[in-house]
N, C-alpha and C positions, 0 to 999 in steps of 0.2 A: 401566270399572275392571278392571285386570289383577290377579286374585287370586293367581296363582302362575305361575311359568314352570318348565317341565321340559325340559331339553335338555342338550347336551354342553358342557362347559367349553371355551371357545375361547381365553380369555386371562385373565390376572390382572395388573392394572396398579396401581402405587402412585404417583399423580401428585404427592402431597405427604404430609407427615407426618400419620399418622392417617387418611388417606383411601385406601380400596381400591376399585377398580372391577373387578367381575367381569363378564366378557362370556360370555353363554350363547347358543349357537346353537340356535334352535328353528325347524324347517322352513325351513332355509337363510336365516334372518334372525338377525342378531346383536343381542342386547339388552345394553346397558350398565347394570349395576346397582351402585349404591353400597352397600357392606356394611360392617359393623363388622369390624375386623381379627381379632377373636376367631373369626369364622366360618371363617376360613382353616384353623383347626386341624382342622376336621371335614370339609373338602372331599375328595372322591375325587381321583384322578389326572387330569391334563389329558386331555381327550377323553372322559372318562367322563360318564355321565348324573348330573345333580343336579337336585333340586327346590328352588326358592327361593320363599318367600312374599313378596309385594311390596306396597309402598305407592307410589302414583304421586302426585307433587306437580306441579301445573301452575302455572307462573308466566307472566307476560307474555312473557318472553324465552326461557324454556326449560321443558322437561319432564324431571323427574328420577324415576328408579325407585330405591327403597330396598329392599334385600333382607334377609330374615330366615330363620333356620333353622326356625322354627315359627310357627303362627298366634298362639300366646301372646306371642311376642316382638313380632310385628307389632302386636298389639292394644295391648300396653303402650307401644310406640313412639307409636301414635296417641293414647293417653291423655297421654303426656308432652308432645307438641307442642301439646296443647290448653291447657297451662299457660302463662300469660302469661310471656314472657321466655325460653321454652324453644323453640328452633328445632330443625330436623332434625339438624343437626350435633351439638348438645349432647345431644339424645336418643340419638343413636348412640354418643356418647362415654360416656354413662351405662351403656348396655347393654354396651359394650365393657369398661369399667373394672370393673364389678361382676358382670356376668352376670345372667341373668334371675332366678334364684332369690334371690341376695343383694340385688338391686335391689328386688324385690317385698317382701322381708322388711324392708328399710330403710324403705320407704314405709309399710308397715302398722304397723311398730313406731315410726314417727317418729324413726328413727335418722339425724338430720341430719348427725351427724359422719361416718357412712359415706358418705352422699350427697355430702358436701363433698370427699371424696377425689378425685372426678373433676375434672380440670383445667377451669376455667371455671365451676364451680358454687360460688358463694359461700354464706355462711350464710343470707342472705335468700332466695336462690333455692331452697336445700335445704328451708327451712321452708315455702315456698310449694308446692313439689312434694309434700311429705309431707302438708300440710293438704288441698290440693285433691284429690289422687289417693286419699288414704285415704277421703275423703268419697264419692268416686265408687265406689270398691271396696265400701264399706259398702252403698251403694244397690244395687249389682249383686248383692251377697249377699242382700239383703232380697228382691229380685225373683226369685231363683233357686229359690224354693220349697224351702228346706231342711227336712229331716225331723228331728224331735227325736231326739237321740242318747241311748243308754242311760246308766246311772250311771257307766260306765267312761270316759265322755268327759271332756275337760278342763273346768275351771271356765268359767262362761259368758263372762266377759270374755276369757279365753285362747282359748276356742273360736271366738269371733268373729274374732280376728286370724288364727288358724290357717286357718279356712275361707276368709277373704278371700285369703290368700296362695295356698292350693292352687287356688282357683278361677282366680286370675290366672295361675297356672302351667299352666292348661289341663286340670286334672283335673275329672271330672264329679261331680255331687252324689253319685251312687251310690258312686263310688270313694272320695270323701272320707269318707262315712259308714262304709264298710267299714274304711278305714284307721284312723280314730280309734277305732272300736270295738275293732279288733284291738290297736292300740297300748295302749289302756287296759286290756285284759284280759291281754295277753301280757307286759307289762313292769311294772316297779315304779315307773313314772313317776307322780308325784303329780298330782292333779287341778289343783293350783295351780302346777305347774311353769311356767317361762316359755314363751312362745309359740314361741320359736326352737327349744327342745328338742323340743316336740311336733311342730313342722314337720319337723325333722330326722328324727325317728323315723318320722313318717308317710310321708315321701318314701322313706326306706329300705325301708319295708314295701311301698310301691307299686312300687318298682323291683326287687323280688325276681325 
């Protein structure tokens, strides 16, 4: 399994609508990686070094590398393609249309309307994604060894959604605990405010 590739950008091709192939040269070998168009916004200039996290799919007739800007994106992609009816192209389309943060929030809050904004994602598929992946994220949260937060933390049901979202975005338990404590103490945010507001404030604090 190739975890990531770090090398010079050799070329960028767009063979069809919504498909972008990034070629990275590593030790004089060019690797073709399919990426979401959104990734192009953050790439350095041609010839510069870039690091792309990868997922390799092996089929009978071909091997495909999919590339992502972070391990959190790659992990979510892998979760998405585990859902019945969601293939790699649809998973990339979801990441491209919504971005990592909004996609995770939509899953955790069961916002099927937001998920359905992605072309190819119908209501039933959106419901299946939200149901299956929220369950998996909840199990992940339970296994992560969370520490009880002080009184300034959000209400329990809100806290669960916030923690699941931040964990899926790649933040550590320690970072999440510090952020929620700080947000609860430093703002007038109510304990029962909706999860999206707590998430937004926590990410803003973590991004300082």
